[in-house]
N, C-alpha and C positions, 0 to 999 in steps of 0.2 A: 339116767344113768342106764347104757347099757354095755354088757360084757359078752363080747361074741369070737369066735374061734379067730386067730391070728390070720388066716388066709380068707376071712368073708368076704364078699365082695359087698362093698359099699355104693349104693345108691344117690352119687352126689346132687342129683338133679332135685330129689325129695329133700335133701339137706338145704340146697339152695332155696328154700323155701320161709325158711327158719329165718330169724332176726341173728342167731348166733348159735354155734355149735362147738364143738373141742372135740377133736379127735388121736388119740395115740395109741400108737403101733408098737407092743413087744412082740419077744418072742414068742409069748405064751398067750398073747390077748389082745384085740382090738377093744380099744376103751371108747366108746362116745357119750359125750355128755351134751342133749340137747332136749328140747321142749319136751315135754312126755308125751305128746300127743304123735311124735314122730315115732312109725314101727319100723324096725329096722331087719326085723326077722327074728327067729329063735335065737334064743341066749338066754342071759341071767339080764333082768332089768327092775331095777331100783326104784321108781315113782315117787314123787311126793316131795320135792325140792323145791326151794328156791334160791334166788341169786340174788346175792349182793356185791356191788362193784364197789372198791378202792377209787375214787373220784382223781382223775389227772394221770398223766404219765408218768410213772417213777421211774428214777435213777436207778441204774443197776448200782450205783456205791451205798444205797439208804441199806440200812442194816435194821432189822427187827418189826417191820411193818407188819408183816402176818403174825409172828410173834404176840404183838401186843393185842392184834384182835383175836387170835384166839384164845389168849390168856382170858381176855375179858370174858369171851363166851363161853370156857370151860368155866370158869368161876359161876356164871348163871346155867351150868349144867347143859348147855348147848351143844352138842355133837356138829361136828363141821366137815366140809369138804372142799380143798382149796384147788384152784386152777391159777395157773399164771400164762400171761400172754407176754407178748415183747412190749407193750405199753402198759399193763396195770396186771391187778389181782381180783382175784372174782372168790367170794365166801359163799358155798351154798350149806344152807341150812335145811335142816325137815321145815317143812312149809308149817307143819303144827307148832313149830318153834319162832316160828318168824317174829310173832309180835315180843316175844322174852329176848331176842335176838335182836333185835332194835330199839328197844327200852333199854337192855346191860350196854350197847354203845353208845346210846346218847347218854346216859348216867354215868357213862366213863368221860364224857367230854368228845366224842365222835359227830361230828355231822352226819346225819342219815337221814337221805330222801328216799320217796317212794316215787315210781314213775306213774 
């Protein structure tokens, strides 16, 4: 995760080399979530996260998908960072917590597969 000034120029050629990334721009910041080996320049960095993807395209009328996953992980003491795209949702957890997260989700009846 990277937090950059809102007017920071992004090197999209470097981002194009990775399998996925997320870019969010506000008046206060430019936030980029990408694999930690990507260096986008000076700014705050928060390395050490792993990503879980909710499988399948989620209909916009679905209610509580993120809430259910976040409650399960909160009960297990795992903090999360969430991202959503048009098709699905992503749950990022600290890499040191990934085994705990997978076990908690599996125990709660969620199917968890790793790549």
